[in-house]
C-alpha positions as CSV (number, residue, x, y, z in Angstrom):
1,M,-68.7,-30.4,-95.0
2,R,-67.8,-26.8,-94.5
3,V,-66.1,-25.1,-97.5
4,D,-63.2,-23.0,-96.2
5,D,-62.7,-19.4,-96.9
6,E,-59.7,-20.0,-99.3
7,I,-61.8,-22.2,-101.6
8,R,-64.7,-19.7,-101.4
9,G,-62.3,-17.0,-102.5
10,Q,-61.1,-19.0,-105.4
11,L,-64.7,-19.8,-106.4
12,A,-65.6,-16.1,-106.3
13,T,-62.7,-15.2,-108.5
14,R,-63.5,-17.9,-111.0
15,F,-67.2,-17.0,-111.1
16,E,-66.5,-13.3,-111.5
17,V,-64.3,-14.0,-114.5
18,L,-66.2,-16.8,-116.2
19,L,-70.0,-16.4,-115.6
20,P,-70.5,-13.0,-117.4
21,H,-69.4,-14.8,-120.6
22,L,-71.9,-17.6,-120.4
23,N,-75.6,-17.9,-121.1
24,E,-78.0,-18.9,-118.4
25,R,-77.8,-22.6,-119.1
26,Q,-74.0,-22.6,-119.3
27,Q,-73.8,-20.7,-116.0
28,R,-76.0,-23.3,-114.4
29,L,-73.9,-26.2,-115.6
30,A,-70.6,-24.5,-114.6
31,L,-72.0,-23.9,-111.1
32,A,-73.2,-27.5,-110.9
33,C,-69.8,-28.8,-111.9
34,E,-68.1,-26.8,-109.1
35,A,-70.7,-28.0,-106.6
36,R,-70.1,-31.6,-107.6
37,L,-66.4,-31.2,-107.2
38,L,-66.8,-29.9,-103.7
39,G,-69.0,-32.8,-102.6
40,H,-71.2,-32.6,-99.6
41,G,-72.2,-28.9,-98.9
42,G,-71.0,-27.9,-102.4
43,V,-74.4,-26.8,-103.6
44,A,-74.9,-24.4,-100.7
45,A,-71.4,-23.1,-100.9
46,V,-71.6,-22.4,-104.7
47,A,-75.0,-20.9,-104.4
48,D,-73.8,-18.5,-101.7
49,V,-70.6,-17.5,-103.4
50,A,-72.3,-17.0,-106.8
51,R,-75.3,-15.3,-105.3
52,V,-77.8,-17.6,-106.9
53,S,-80.5,-19.9,-105.6
54,A,-79.5,-23.3,-104.4
55,T,-82.3,-24.5,-106.6
56,T,-80.5,-23.2,-109.6
57,V,-77.4,-25.1,-108.7
58,R,-79.4,-28.3,-108.0
59,R,-81.1,-27.9,-111.3
60,G,-77.7,-27.8,-113.0
61,V,-76.6,-30.9,-111.1
62,S,-79.7,-32.7,-112.3
63,E,-79.0,-31.6,-115.9
64,L,-75.5,-33.0,-115.7
65,D,-76.7,-36.2,-114.1
66,S,-79.4,-36.7,-116.7
67,G,-77.0,-38.0,-119.3
68,E,-78.8,-36.1,-122.0
69,E,-76.9,-35.2,-125.2
70,P,-75.4,-31.6,-125.2
71,L,-77.4,-29.0,-127.2
72,P,-76.4,-28.4,-130.8
73,V,-73.9,-25.6,-131.3
74,G,-75.6,-22.2,-131.2
75,R,-78.6,-23.4,-129.2
76,A,-79.3,-22.3,-125.6
77,R,-82.5,-24.2,-125.3
78,R,-83.9,-27.5,-126.5
79,A,-86.4,-27.5,-129.3
80,G,-89.8,-26.2,-128.0
81,G,-88.2,-24.6,-125.0
């Protein structure tokens, strides 16, 4: 599925406003959430608009799909990470 220019523009605006306020993991999860909402072709579109690797977005999708518990408040990484 091709993501049209209007949606890409909305994503760019959203990422420009939100991503600078998030840590690396939070950014990955936010990008993954957007990619999932877009469906087929979402990972490539989000990676392109956010100027990150598609691997980064896929990693975020895997983290969302894993069903693991969220990290404790104030933690950016799991213990030992």
